[in-house]
mmCIF file as gemmi writes it, N, C-alpha and C atoms, coordinates in Angstrom:
data_model
loop_
_atom_site.group_PDB
_atom_site.id
_atom_site.type_symbol
_atom_site.label_atom_id
_atom_site.label_alt_id
_atom_site.label_comp_id
_atom_site.label_asym_id
_atom_site.label_entity_id
_atom_site.label_seq_id
_atom_site.pdbx_PDB_ins_code
_atom_site.Cartn_x
_atom_site.Cartn_y
_atom_site.Cartn_z
_atom_site.occupancy
_atom_site.B_iso_or_equiv
_atom_site.pdbx_formal_charge
_atom_site.auth_seq_id
_atom_site.auth_asym_id
_atom_site.pdbx_PDB_model_num
ATOM 1 N N . MET Axp A 1 ? 85.404 130.786 110.965 1 0 ? 1 A 1
ATOM 2 C CA . MET Axp A 1 ? 85.86 130.036 112.122 1 0 ? 1 A 1
ATOM 3 C C . MET Axp A 1 ? 87.381 129.985 112.102 1 0 ? 1 A 1
ATOM 4 N N . CYS Axp A 2 ? 87.999 130.199 113.193 1 0 ? 2 A 1
ATOM 5 C CA . CYS Axp A 2 ? 89.437 130.125 113.309 1 0 ? 2 A 1
ATOM 6 C C . CYS Axp A 2 ? 89.83 128.913 114.201 1 0 ? 2 A 1
ATOM 7 N N . ILE Axp A 3 ? 90.644 128.073 113.732 1 0 ? 3 A 1
ATOM 8 C CA . ILE Axp A 3 ? 90.98 126.847 114.523 1 0 ? 3 A 1
ATOM 9 C C . ILE Axp A 3 ? 92.506 126.81 114.708 1 0 ? 3 A 1
ATOM 10 N N . VAL Axp A 4 ? 92.96 126.554 115.945 1 0 ? 4 A 1
ATOM 11 C CA . VAL Axp A 4 ? 94.324 126.386 116.247 1 0 ? 4 A 1
ATOM 12 C C . VAL Axp A 4 ? 94.604 124.876 116.516 1 0 ? 4 A 1
ATOM 13 N N . ILE Axp A 5 ? 95.565 124.363 115.804 1 0 ? 5 A 1
ATOM 14 C CA . ILE Axp A 5 ? 95.809 122.922 115.934 1 0 ? 5 A 1
ATOM 15 C C . ILE Axp A 5 ? 97.137 122.805 116.65 1 0 ? 5 A 1
ATOM 16 N N . HIS Axp A 6 ? 97.203 122.053 117.807 1 0 ? 6 A 1
ATOM 17 C CA . HIS Axp A 6 ? 98.424 121.776 118.465 1 0 ? 6 A 1
ATOM 18 C C . HIS Axp A 6 ? 98.842 120.336 118.335 1 0 ? 6 A 1
ATOM 19 N N . TYR Axp A 7 ? 100.036 120.075 117.889 1 0 ? 7 A 1
ATOM 20 C CA . TYR Axp A 7 ? 100.543 118.711 117.737 1 0 ? 7 A 1
ATOM 21 C C . TYR Axp A 7 ? 102.008 118.667 117.918 1 0 ? 7 A 1
ATOM 22 N N . ARG Axp A 8 ? 102.49 118.004 118.937 1 0 ? 8 A 1
ATOM 23 C CA . ARG Axp A 8 ? 103.884 117.919 119.204 1 0 ? 8 A 1
ATOM 24 C C . ARG Axp A 8 ? 104.641 119.276 119.191 1 0 ? 8 A 1
ATOM 25 N N . ARG Axp A 9 ? 104.127 120.174 120.003 1 0 ? 9 A 1
ATOM 26 C CA . ARG Axp A 9 ? 104.673 121.508 120.149 1 0 ? 9 A 1
ATOM 27 C C . ARG Axp A 9 ? 104.603 122.346 118.86 1 0 ? 9 A 1
ATOM 28 N N . CYS Axp A 10 ? 103.875 121.997 117.912 1 0 ? 10 A 1
ATOM 29 C CA . CYS Axp A 10 ? 103.695 122.778 116.681 1 0 ? 10 A 1
ATOM 30 C C . CYS Axp A 10 ? 102.33 123.43 116.723 1 0 ? 10 A 1
ATOM 31 N N . GLN Axp A 11 ? 102.313 124.621 116.17 1 0 ? 11 A 1
ATOM 32 C CA . GLN Axp A 11 ? 101.065 125.368 116.082 1 0 ? 11 A 1
ATOM 33 C C . GLN Axp A 11 ? 100.812 125.791 114.651 1 0 ? 11 A 1
ATOM 34 N N . MET Axp A 12 ? 99.583 125.651 114.24 1 0 ? 12 A 1
ATOM 35 C CA . MET Axp A 12 ? 99.261 126.133 112.916 1 0 ? 12 A 1
ATOM 36 C C . MET Axp A 12 ? 97.853 126.719 113.005 1 0 ? 12 A 1
ATOM 37 N N . ARG Axp A 13 ? 97.71 127.951 112.642 1 0 ? 13 A 1
ATOM 38 C CA . ARG Axp A 13 ? 96.446 128.635 112.621 1 0 ? 13 A 1
ATOM 39 C C . ARG Axp A 13 ? 95.92 128.647 111.211 1 0 ? 13 A 1
ATOM 40 N N . THR Axp A 14 ? 94.671 128.227 111.064 1 0 ? 14 A 1
ATOM 41 C CA . THR Axp A 14 ? 94.093 128.131 109.746 1 0 ? 14 A 1
ATOM 42 C C . THR Axp A 14 ? 92.569 128.426 109.821 1 0 ? 14 A 1
ATOM 43 N N . ASN Axp A 15 ? 92.066 128.916 108.751 1 0 ? 15 A 1
ATOM 44 C CA . ASN Axp A 15 ? 90.596 129.122 108.601 1 0 ? 15 A 1
ATOM 45 C C . ASN Axp A 15 ? 90.13 128.11 107.677 1 0 ? 15 A 1
ATOM 46 N N . ILE Axp A 16 ? 89.078 127.331 108.039 1 0 ? 16 A 1
ATOM 47 C CA . ILE Axp A 16 ? 88.526 126.315 107.205 1 0 ? 16 A 1
ATOM 48 C C . ILE Axp A 16 ? 87.05 126.317 107.274 1 0 ? 16 A 1
ATOM 49 N N . VAL Axp A 17 ? 86.366 125.833 106.196 1 0 ? 17 A 1
ATOM 50 C CA . VAL Axp A 17 ? 84.943 125.683 106.228 1 0 ? 17 A 1
ATOM 51 C C . VAL Axp A 17 ? 84.701 124.19 106.322 1 0 ? 17 A 1
ATOM 52 N N . LEU Axp A 18 ? 83.84 123.813 107.35 1 0 ? 18 A 1
ATOM 53 C CA . LEU Axp A 18 ? 83.576 122.489 107.638 1 0 ? 18 A 1
ATOM 54 C C . LEU Axp A 18 ? 82.078 122.186 107.378 1 0 ? 18 A 1
ATOM 55 N N . ASP Axp A 19 ? 81.818 120.946 107.03 1 0 ? 19 A 1
ATOM 56 C CA . ASP Axp A 19 ? 80.45 120.429 106.788 1 0 ? 19 A 1
ATOM 57 C C . ASP Axp A 19 ? 79.739 120.419 108.193 1 0 ? 19 A 1
ATOM 58 N N . ASP Axp A 20 ? 78.734 121.202 108.357 1 0 ? 20 A 1
ATOM 59 C CA . ASP Axp A 20 ? 77.999 121.281 109.635 1 0 ? 20 A 1
ATOM 60 C C . ASP Axp A 20 ? 77.438 120.004 110.097 1 0 ? 20 A 1
ATOM 61 N N . CYS Axp A 21 ? 76.878 119.184 109.181 1 0 ? 21 A 1
ATOM 62 C CA . CYS Axp A 21 ? 76.309 117.907 109.506 1 0 ? 21 A 1
ATOM 63 C C . CYS Axp A 21 ? 77.385 116.898 109.972 1 0 ? 21 A 1
ATOM 64 N N . LEU Axp A 22 ? 78.52 116.944 109.31 1 0 ? 22 A 1
ATOM 65 C CA . LEU Axp A 22 ? 79.648 116.088 109.665 1 0 ? 22 A 1
ATOM 66 C C . LEU Axp A 22 ? 80.229 116.468 111.067 1 0 ? 22 A 1
ATOM 67 N N . VAL Axp A 23 ? 80.304 117.781 111.28 1 0 ? 23 A 1
ATOM 68 C CA . VAL Axp A 23 ? 80.847 118.259 112.543 1 0 ? 23 A 1
ATOM 69 C C . VAL Axp A 23 ? 79.859 117.839 113.697 1 0 ? 23 A 1
ATOM 70 N N . SER Axp A 24 ? 78.585 118.002 113.454 1 0 ? 24 A 1
ATOM 71 C CA . SER Axp A 24 ? 77.573 117.663 114.449 1 0 ? 24 A 1
ATOM 72 C C . SER Axp A 24 ? 77.691 116.103 114.804 1 0 ? 24 A 1
ATOM 73 N N . GLU Axp A 25 ? 77.749 115.343 113.752 1 0 ? 25 A 1
ATOM 74 C CA . GLU Axp A 25 ? 77.84 113.9 113.976 1 0 ? 25 A 1
ATOM 75 C C . GLU Axp A 25 ? 79.179 113.513 114.721 1 0 ? 25 A 1
ATOM 76 N N . ALA Axp A 26 ? 80.23 114.173 114.367 1 0 ? 26 A 1
ATOM 77 C CA . ALA Axp A 26 ? 81.558 113.961 115.003 1 0 ? 26 A 1
ATOM 78 C C . ALA Axp A 26 ? 81.456 114.343 116.492 1 0 ? 26 A 1
ATOM 79 N N . PHE Axp A 27 ? 80.805 115.421 116.833 1 0 ? 27 A 1
ATOM 80 C CA . PHE Axp A 27 ? 80.619 115.818 118.26 1 0 ? 27 A 1
ATOM 81 C C . PHE Axp A 27 ? 79.866 114.689 119.006 1 0 ? 27 A 1
ATOM 82 N N . LYS Axp A 28 ? 78.824 114.186 118.391 1 0 ? 28 A 1
ATOM 83 C CA . LYS Axp A 28 ? 78.062 113.172 119.077 1 0 ? 28 A 1
ATOM 84 C C . LYS Axp A 28 ? 78.897 111.938 119.304 1 0 ? 28 A 1
ATOM 85 N N . LEU Axp A 29 ? 79.685 111.513 118.339 1 0 ? 29 A 1
ATOM 86 C CA . LEU Axp A 29 ? 80.525 110.327 118.489 1 0 ? 29 A 1
ATOM 87 C C . LEU Axp A 29 ? 81.72 110.508 119.41 1 0 ? 29 A 1
ATOM 88 N N . SER Axp A 30 ? 82.228 111.7 119.426 1 0 ? 30 A 1
ATOM 89 C CA . SER Axp A 30 ? 83.509 111.918 120.153 1 0 ? 30 A 1
ATOM 90 C C . SER Axp A 30 ? 83.343 112.241 121.653 1 0 ? 30 A 1
ATOM 91 N N . GLY Axp A 31 ? 82.248 112.993 121.941 1 0 ? 31 A 1
ATOM 92 C CA . GLY Axp A 31 ? 82.064 113.431 123.325 1 0 ? 31 A 1
ATOM 93 C C . GLY Axp A 31 ? 82.849 114.64 123.72 1 0 ? 31 A 1
ATOM 94 N N . VAL Axp A 32 ? 83.62 115.241 122.819 1 0 ? 32 A 1
ATOM 95 C CA . VAL Axp A 32 ? 84.362 116.45 123.12 1 0 ? 32 A 1
ATOM 96 C C . VAL Axp A 32 ? 83.453 117.641 123.068 1 0 ? 32 A 1
ATOM 97 N N . LYS Axp A 33 ? 83.895 118.773 123.577 1 0 ? 33 A 1
ATOM 98 C CA . LYS Axp A 33 ? 83.002 119.911 123.689 1 0 ? 33 A 1
ATOM 99 C C . LYS Axp A 33 ? 83.33 121.077 122.747 1 0 ? 33 A 1
ATOM 100 N N . THR Axp A 34 ? 84.579 121.122 122.257 1 0 ? 34 A 1
ATOM 101 C CA . THR Axp A 34 ? 85.03 122.209 121.395 1 0 ? 34 A 1
ATOM 102 C C . THR Axp A 34 ? 85.449 121.721 120.05 1 0 ? 34 A 1
ATOM 103 N N . LYS Axp A 35 ? 85.37 122.588 119.027 1 0 ? 35 A 1
ATOM 104 C CA . LYS Axp A 35 ? 85.825 122.296 117.695 1 0 ? 35 A 1
ATOM 105 C C . LYS Axp A 35 ? 87.35 121.986 117.673 1 0 ? 35 A 1
ATOM 106 N N . LYS Axp A 36 ? 88.06 122.803 118.504 1 0 ? 36 A 1
ATOM 107 C CA . LYS Axp A 36 ? 89.503 122.673 118.577 1 0 ? 36 A 1
ATOM 108 C C . LYS Axp A 36 ? 89.804 121.197 119.063 1 0 ? 36 A 1
ATOM 109 N N . ASP Axp A 37 ? 89.177 120.759 120.159 1 0 ? 37 A 1
ATOM 110 C CA . ASP Axp A 37 ? 89.367 119.38 120.661 1 0 ? 37 A 1
ATOM 111 C C . ASP Axp A 37 ? 88.933 118.33 119.654 1 0 ? 37 A 1
ATOM 112 N N . LEU Axp A 38 ? 87.866 118.646 118.91 1 0 ? 38 A 1
ATOM 113 C CA . LEU Axp A 38 ? 87.331 117.689 117.916 1 0 ? 38 A 1
ATOM 114 C C . LEU Axp A 38 ? 88.336 117.484 116.794 1 0 ? 38 A 1
ATOM 115 N N . LEU Axp A 39 ? 88.842 118.587 116.26 1 0 ? 39 A 1
ATOM 116 C CA . LEU Axp A 39 ? 89.856 118.51 115.195 1 0 ? 39 A 1
ATOM 117 C C . LEU Axp A 39 ? 91.179 117.85 115.678 1 0 ? 39 A 1
ATOM 118 N N . HIS Axp A 40 ? 91.55 118.219 116.908 1 0 ? 40 A 1
ATOM 119 C CA . HIS Axp A 40 ? 92.778 117.574 117.427 1 0 ? 40 A 1
ATOM 120 C C . HIS Axp A 40 ? 92.6 116.051 117.504 1 0 ? 40 A 1
ATOM 121 N N . GLN Axp A 41 ? 91.459 115.644 118.014 1 0 ? 41 A 1
ATOM 122 C CA . GLN Axp A 41 ? 91.25 114.177 118.157 1 0 ? 41 A 1
ATOM 123 C C . GLN Axp A 41 ? 91.172 113.551 116.735 1 0 ? 41 A 1
ATOM 124 N N . ALA Axp A 42 ? 90.507 114.2 115.785 1 0 ? 42 A 1
ATOM 125 C CA . ALA Axp A 42 ? 90.37 113.686 114.475 1 0 ? 42 A 1
ATOM 126 C C . ALA Axp A 42 ? 91.705 113.542 113.768 1 0 ? 42 A 1
ATOM 127 N N . LEU Axp A 43 ? 92.579 114.55 113.918 1 0 ? 43 A 1
ATOM 128 C CA . LEU Axp A 43 ? 93.889 114.499 113.297 1 0 ? 43 A 1
ATOM 129 C C . LEU Axp A 43 ? 94.72 113.483 113.965 1 0 ? 43 A 1
ATOM 130 N N . LYS Axp A 44 ? 94.663 113.317 115.279 1 0 ? 44 A 1
ATOM 131 C CA . LYS Axp A 44 ? 95.464 112.267 115.999 1 0 ? 44 A 1
ATOM 132 C C . LYS Axp A 44 ? 95.057 110.902 115.514 1 0 ? 44 A 1
ATOM 133 N N . GLU Axp A 45 ? 93.758 110.67 115.368 1 0 ? 45 A 1
ATOM 134 C CA . GLU Axp A 45 ? 93.283 109.346 114.937 1 0 ? 45 A 1
ATOM 135 C C . GLU Axp A 45 ? 93.691 109.064 113.457 1 0 ? 45 A 1
ATOM 136 N N . PHE Axp A 46 ? 93.621 110.125 112.661 1 0 ? 46 A 1
ATOM 137 C CA . PHE Axp A 46 ? 94.079 110.007 111.247 1 0 ? 46 A 1
ATOM 138 C C . PHE Axp A 46 ? 95.57 109.567 111.197 1 0 ? 46 A 1
ATOM 139 N N . VAL Axp A 47 ? 96.383 110.279 111.91 1 0 ? 47 A 1
ATOM 140 C CA . VAL Axp A 47 ? 97.851 109.978 111.95 1 0 ? 47 A 1
ATOM 141 C C . VAL Axp A 47 ? 98.062 108.566 112.507 1 0 ? 47 A 1
ATOM 142 N N . ASP Axp A 48 ? 97.425 108.192 113.585 1 0 ? 48 A 1
ATOM 143 C CA . ASP Axp A 48 ? 97.622 106.855 114.173 1 0 ? 48 A 1
ATOM 144 C C . ASP Axp A 48 ? 97.147 105.755 113.162 1 0 ? 48 A 1
ATOM 145 N N . THR Axp A 49 ? 96.02 106.047 112.478 1 0 ? 49 A 1
ATOM 146 C CA . THR Axp A 49 ? 95.48 105.059 111.529 1 0 ? 49 A 1
ATOM 147 C C . THR Axp A 49 ? 96.498 104.907 110.351 1 0 ? 49 A 1
ATOM 148 N N . ARG Axp A 50 ? 97.051 105.928 109.872 1 0 ? 50 A 1
ATOM 149 C CA . ARG Axp A 50 ? 97.989 105.855 108.781 1 0 ? 50 A 1
ATOM 150 C C . ARG Axp A 50 ? 99.298 105.124 109.195 1 0 ? 50 A 1
ATOM 151 N N . LYS Axp A 51 ? 99.717 105.385 110.404 1 0 ? 51 A 1
ATOM 152 C CA . LYS Axp A 51 ? 100.904 104.673 110.879 1 0 ? 51 A 1
ATOM 153 C C . LYS Axp A 51 ? 100.687 103.179 110.983 1 0 ? 51 A 1
ATOM 154 N N . ARG Axp A 52 ? 99.523 102.767 111.497 1 0 ? 52 A 1
ATOM 155 C CA . ARG Axp A 52 ? 99.164 101.409 111.573 1 0 ? 52 A 1
ATOM 156 C C . ARG Axp A 52 ? 99.085 100.795 110.184 1 0 ? 52 A 1
ATOM 157 N N . HIS Axp A 53 ? 98.525 101.523 109.248 1 0 ? 53 A 1
ATOM 158 C CA . HIS Axp A 53 ? 98.329 101.042 107.932 1 0 ? 53 A 1
ATOM 159 C C . HIS Axp A 53 ? 99.755 100.794 107.265 1 0 ? 53 A 1
ATOM 160 N N . ASN Axp A 54 ? 100.653 101.71 107.526 1 0 ? 54 A 1
ATOM 161 C CA . ASN Axp A 54 ? 102.044 101.604 106.997 1 0 ? 54 A 1
ATOM 162 C C . ASN Axp A 54 ? 102.741 100.384 107.594 1 0 ? 54 A 1
ATOM 163 N N . LEU Axp A 55 ? 102.457 100.065 108.865 1 0 ? 55 A 1
ATOM 164 C CA . LEU Axp A 55 ? 102.992 98.877 109.417 1 0 ? 55 A 1
ATOM 165 C C . LEU Axp A 55 ? 102.453 97.575 108.792 1 0 ? 55 A 1
ATOM 166 N N . LEU Axp A 56 ? 101.136 97.644 108.502 1 0 ? 56 A 1
ATOM 167 C CA . LEU Axp A 56 ? 100.48 96.468 107.882 1 0 ? 56 A 1
ATOM 168 C C . LEU Axp A 56 ? 101.064 96.216 106.433 1 0 ? 56 A 1
ATOM 169 N N . ASN Axp A 57 ? 101.509 97.261 105.815 1 0 ? 57 A 1
ATOM 170 C CA . ASN Axp A 57 ? 102.109 97.088 104.49 1 0 ? 57 A 1
ATOM 171 C C . ASN Axp A 57 ? 103.465 96.274 104.557 1 0 ? 57 A 1
ATOM 172 N N . LEU Axp A 58 ? 104.016 96.244 105.711 1 0 ? 58 A 1
ATOM 173 C CA . LEU Axp A 58 ? 105.298 95.531 105.909 1 0 ? 58 A 1
ATOM 174 C C . LEU Axp A 58 ? 105.108 94.036 106.108 1 0 ? 58 A 1
ATOM 175 N N . GLU Axp A 59 ? 103.852 93.604 106.288 1 0 ? 59 A 1
ATOM 176 C CA . GLU Axp A 59 ? 103.562 92.178 106.583 1 0 ? 59 A 1
ATOM 177 C C . GLU Axp A 59 ? 104.152 91.286 105.495 1 0 ? 59 A 1
ATOM 178 N N . GLY Axp A 60 ? 104.928 90.326 105.952 1 0 ? 60 A 1
ATOM 179 C CA . GLY Axp A 60 ? 105.539 89.308 104.991 1 0 ? 60 A 1
ATOM 180 C C . GLY Axp A 60 ? 106.813 89.853 104.336 1 0 ? 60 A 1
ATOM 181 N N . LYS Axp A 61 ? 107.276 91.088 104.638 1 0 ? 61 A 1
ATOM 182 C CA . LYS Axp A 61 ? 108.425 91.649 104.008 1 0 ? 61 A 1
ATOM 183 C C . LYS Axp A 61 ? 109.605 91.693 104.916 1 0 ? 61 A 1
ATOM 184 N N . ILE Axp A 62 ? 109.407 91.316 106.184 1 0 ? 62 A 1
ATOM 185 C CA . ILE Axp A 62 ? 110.51 91.429 107.174 1 0 ? 62 A 1
ATOM 186 C C . ILE Axp A 62 ? 110.984 90.015 107.476 1 0 ? 62 A 1
ATOM 187 N N . LYS Axp A 63 ? 112.275 89.797 107.42 1 0 ? 63 A 1
ATOM 188 C CA . LYS Axp A 63 ? 112.827 88.492 107.799 1 0 ? 63 A 1
ATOM 189 C C . LYS Axp A 63 ? 113.621 88.689 109.13 1 0 ? 63 A 1
ATOM 190 N N . PHE Axp A 64 ? 113.265 87.891 110.087 1 0 ? 64 A 1
ATOM 191 C CA . PHE Axp A 64 ? 113.914 88.049 111.376 1 0 ? 64 A 1
ATOM 192 C C . PHE Axp A 64 ? 115.159 87.155 111.409 1 0 ? 64 A 1
ATOM 193 N N . ALA Axp A 65 ? 116.097 87.582 112.197 1 0 ? 65 A 1
ATOM 194 C CA . ALA Axp A 65 ? 117.401 86.818 112.36 1 0 ? 65 A 1
ATOM 195 C C . ALA Axp A 65 ? 117.108 85.461 113.02 1 0 ? 65 A 1
ATOM 196 N N . GLY Axp A 66 ? 117.93 84.469 112.67 1 0 ? 66 A 1
ATOM 197 C CA . GLY Axp A 66 ? 117.792 83.165 113.224 1 0 ? 66 A 1
ATOM 198 C C . GLY Axp A 66 ? 117.904 83.218 114.778 1 0 ? 66 A 1
ATOM 199 N N . GLY Axp A 67 ? 117.084 82.536 115.494 1 0 ? 67 A 1
ATOM 200 C CA . GLY Axp A 67 ? 117.169 82.515 116.944 1 0 ? 67 A 1
ATOM 201 C C . GLY Axp A 67 ? 116.423 83.684 117.595 1 0 ? 67 A 1
ATOM 202 N N . TYR Axp A 68 ? 115.826 84.594 116.8 1 0 ? 68 A 1
ATOM 203 C CA . TYR Axp A 68 ? 115.068 85.659 117.31 1 0 ? 68 A 1
ATOM 204 C C . TYR Axp A 68 ? 113.838 85.119 118.042 1 0 ? 68 A 1
ATOM 205 N N . ASP Axp A 69 ? 113.676 85.504 119.361 1 0 ? 69 A 1
ATOM 206 C CA . ASP Axp A 69 ? 112.547 84.986 120.182 1 0 ? 69 A 1
ATOM 207 C C . ASP Axp A 69 ? 111.828 86.21 120.734 1 0 ? 69 A 1
ATOM 208 N N . TYR Axp A 70 ? 110.76 86.623 120.068 1 0 ? 70 A 1
ATOM 209 C CA . TYR Axp A 70 ? 110.044 87.78 120.519 1 0 ? 70 A 1
ATOM 210 C C . TYR Axp A 70 ? 109.368 87.527 121.892 1 0 ? 70 A 1
ATOM 211 N N . LYS Axp A 71 ? 109.008 86.32 122.201 1 0 ? 71 A 1
ATOM 212 C CA . LYS Axp A 71 ? 108.375 86.022 123.484 1 0 ? 71 A 1
ATOM 213 C C . LYS Axp A 71 ? 109.353 86.24 124.623 1 0 ? 71 A 1
ATOM 214 N N . ALA Axp A 72 ? 110.625 85.799 124.4 1 0 ? 72 A 1
ATOM 215 C CA . ALA Axp A 72 ? 111.632 86.031 125.429 1 0 ? 72 A 1
ATOM 216 C C . ALA Axp A 72 ? 111.866 87.525 125.713 1 0 ? 72 A 1
ATOM 217 N N . LEU Axp A 73 ? 111.792 88.293 124.63 1 0 ? 73 A 1
ATOM 218 C CA . LEU Axp A 73 ? 111.985 89.78 124.77 1 0 ? 73 A 1
ATOM 219 C C . LEU Axp A 73 ? 110.837 90.431 125.571 1 0 ? 73 A 1
ATOM 220 N N . ARG Axp A 74 ? 109.687 89.893 125.352 1 0 ? 74 A 1
ATOM 221 C CA . ARG Axp A 74 ? 108.477 90.364 126.096 1 0 ? 74 A 1
ATOM 222 C C . ARG Axp A 74 ? 108.554 90.078 127.602 1 0 ? 74 A 1
ATOM 223 N N . GLU Axp A 75 ? 109.129 88.905 127.888 1 0 ? 75 A 1
ATOM 224 C CA . GLU Axp A 75 ? 109.3 88.494 129.257 1 0 ? 75 A 1
ATOM 225 C C . GLU Axp A 75 ? 110.512 89.034 129.921 1 0 ? 75 A 1
ATOM 226 N N . GLY Axp A 76 ? 111.383 89.75 129.166 1 0 ? 76 A 1
ATOM 227 C CA . GLY Axp A 76 ? 112.562 90.374 129.68 1 0 ? 76 A 1
ATOM 228 C C . GLY Axp A 76 ? 113.742 89.441 129.916 1 0 ? 76 A 1
ATOM 229 N N . LYS Axp A 77 ? 113.719 88.356 129.126 1 0 ? 77 A 1
ATOM 230 C CA . LYS Axp A 77 ? 114.831 87.383 129.269 1 0 ? 77 A 1
ATOM 231 C C . LYS Axp A 77 ? 115.934 87.697 128.347 1 0 ? 77 A 1
């Protein structure tokens, strides 16, 4: 099987062997029709999950400047 992965204008062609049962289950859960779309979605979710995890590691390590009001920033004040 040959799979082309597109991510942020990058292309990488690779041959991989995938677990058929896992691929079948992933198709059922994702609703996508092609292996290319399935892998693209899986990689995107993996990257997004790792980015969120990295942010969670910062919890309690950031000190905000005095007078910082995140609510005012959300309201555009």
